[in-house]
C-alpha positions in Angstrom: 6.5 16.9 -15.9 2.9 16.3 -16.9 1.6 12.9 -18.2 -1.7 12.2 -19.9 -3.9 9.2 -20.6 -2.6 7.9 -23.9 -5.6 8.0 -26.3 -5.8 5.2 -28.8 -5.9 6.0 -32.6 -9.3 6.5 -34.3 -9.7 2.8 -35.2 -8.6 1.4 -31.8 -10.0 0.9 -28.4 -7.8 1.5 -25.3 -7.3 -1.3 -22.8 -5.7 0.1 -19.7 -4.5 -2.6 -17.3 -2.9 -2.8 -13.9 -1.9 -5.2 -11.2 -1.8 -4.7 -7.4 -0.2 -6.8 -4.7 0.0 -6.4 -0.9 3.4 -7.8 -0.1 5.9 -9.6 -2.2 3.6 -12.6 -2.4 0.3 -11.8 -0.8 -3.3 -10.9 -1.6 -3.4 -9.3 -5.1 -5.7 -8.0 -7.7 -5.8 -7.1 -11.3 -8.1 -4.9 -13.3 -8.6 -2.7 -16.3 -11.0 -1.0 -18.5 -11.9 -0.6 -22.2 -12.5 2.9 -23.5 -13.0 4.5 -26.9 -10.8 7.4 -28.2 -13.0 9.9 -26.5 -12.4 8.2 -23.2 -15.9 6.8 -22.9 -16.3 3.6 -20.9 -17.1 0.4 -22.8 -16.4 -2.2 -20.1 -14.2 -2.9 -17.2 -13.0 -5.8 -15.1 -11.3 -6.6 -11.8 -10.1 -9.8 -10.2 -8.7 -11.2 -7.0 -5.8 -13.5 -6.6 -5.3 -15.1 -3.2 -1.4 -15.0 -3.5 0.7 -13.3 -6.1 3.4 -10.7 -6.7 2.7 -7.5 -8.6 4.3 -8.7 -11.8 2.0 -11.8 -11.9 -1.0 -9.6 -11.2 0.0 -7.3 -14.1 0.4 -10.2 -16.5 -3.0 -11.5 -15.4 -4.5 -8.1 -16.0 -3.1 -8.1 -19.6 -4.4 -11.6 -20.2 -7.9 -11.0 -18.9 -8.2 -7.6 -20.5 -7.2 -9.0 -23.9 -9.7 -11.9 -23.5 -12.4 -9.3 -22.8 -11.6 -7.1 -25.8 -11.5 -10.2 -28.0 -14.9 -11.4 -26.7 -16.4 -7.9 -27.5 -15.1 -8.3 -31.0 -12.9 -5.2 -31.3 -10.3 -5.8 -34.1 -7.8 -3.2 -33.1 -6.6 -2.6 -29.5 -4.0 -0.5 -27.7 -3.1 -2.3 -24.5 -1.7 0.3 -22.0 0.3 -0.8 -19.0 2.5 1.0 -16.4 4.7 -2.1 -16.0 7.7 -2.2 -18.3 8.8 -5.7 -17.1 5.4 -7.2 -18.0 5.6 -5.7 -21.5 9.2 -6.9 -21.9 8.3 -10.5 -20.8 5.6 -10.7 -23.5 8.2 -10.1 -26.2 10.8 -12.6 -25.0 11.4 -16.0 -26.5 10.0 -18.8 -24.3 13.5 -20.0 -23.3 14.1 -16.6 -21.6 10.8 -16.3 -19.8 10.7 -17.0 -16.0 9.0 -20.4 -15.4 6.7 -18.9 -12.8 5.0 -16.7 -15.4 5.3 -18.9 -18.6 1.7 -20.2 -18.6 0.3 -16.6 -18.4 2.7 -15.3 -21.0 1.9 -18.2 -23.4 -1.8 -17.4 -23.0 -1.1 -13.7 -23.8 1.0 -14.6 -26.8 -1.8 -16.9 -28.1 -4.3 -14.1 -27.8 -1.9 -11.7 -29.6 -1.5 -14.3 -32.5 -5.2 -14.2 -33.3 -6.6 -12.4 -36.3 -6.6 -8.8 -34.9 -4.2 -6.0 -34.2 -2.8 -5.6 -30.7 -0.2 -2.9 -29.8 1.3 -2.4 -26.4 2.0 1.0 -24.9 3.9 1.8 -21.7 2.6 4.7 -19.6 3.4 6.2 -16.3 1.3 5.1 -13.3 -0.1 8.7 -12.9 -1.7 8.3 -16.4 -3.0 4.9 -15.5 -5.1 5.8 -12.4 -8.3 4.3 -13.7 -6.8 0.9 -14.2 -5.1 1.2 -10.8 -8.5 1.9 -9.3 -9.9 -1.3 -10.9 -6.9 -3.4 -9.8 -7.2 -2.2 -6.2 -10.9 -3.0 -6.4 -9.9 -6.6 -7.2 -7.4 -6.7 -4.4 -10.1 -5.7 -1.9 -12.6 -8.2 -3.2 -11.6 -10.9 -0.8 -13.3 -14.1 -1.8 -11.8 -17.2 -0.3 -13.9 -19.6 -2.4 -11.7 -19.2 -5.5 -8.0 -18.9 -6.1 -8.6 -16.4 -8.9 -11.9 -14.8 -10.0 -12.9 -11.9 -12.3 -15.8 -9.5 -12.2 -17.0 -7.7 -15.3 -18.4 -4.1 -15.1 -20.8 -2.9 -17.8 -20.9 0.5 -16.0 -18.1 2.2 -14.3 -18.0 2.2 -10.5 -19.3 5.5 -9.1 -16.1 6.4 -7.4 -14.2 6.1 -10.7 -16.4 8.7 -12.6 -14.2 11.8 -11.8 -11.0 10.1 -13.0 -12.7 8.9 -16.2 -13.9 12.5 -16.9 -10.4 13.9 -16.2 -8.8 11.5 -18.6 -11.5 12.2 -21.3 -10.9 16.0 -20.9 -7.2 15.6 -21.4 -6.1 16.4 -17.8 -2.4 16.3 -17.2 -1.1 14.5 -14.1 2.0 15.7 -12.3 4.8 13.1 -12.2 6.1 14.2 -8.8 6.4 10.8 -7.1 8.5 9.2 -9.8 11.2 8.0 -7.4 8.7 6.1 -5.3 7.2 4.5 -8.4 10.6 3.1 -9.4 10.6 0.7 -6.4 7.7 -1.4 -7.7 9.8 -4.4 -8.6 11.9 -2.1 -10.7 9.2 -2.2 -13.3 6.6 0.6 -12.8 8.3 3.8 -13.9 
């Protein structure tokens, strides 16, 4: 099976996000990028968290990504994630949200309630490689001065260029490791 980067509609920007964690509760990162329909880079971000699980990192990626898109003033965004559990938690009523994540989810819901259009799209991890790159960049950015920090990228990192070009060209990615992907907290498939 081939999967592709899910292009946004003509009037949207795409916000691809991802979280990464080494261990169940260890050094973690989050990241993402904003692109237009043609797949051209608008901006990107990555951040480091001293201790988190992959679901918390994914939720932080969604939150920071939406804040960045809002700050840029785009009125219509397609937020693309490979974590079904994160997307499900955002839709739950507060009484059903895990207490550990409620502050992040509330911040995301506040962002969604603003005067703009936000849609959420699930994709497979193979079609979200650019966001994965940015999340892993955040994980590797060990900075012990802060519990959480975020870097903004006006230009794409050089090592990301070939993946960006592949997405823009409509390259299909083989979904051969799908069983391995299902073990990411049961959420990344």
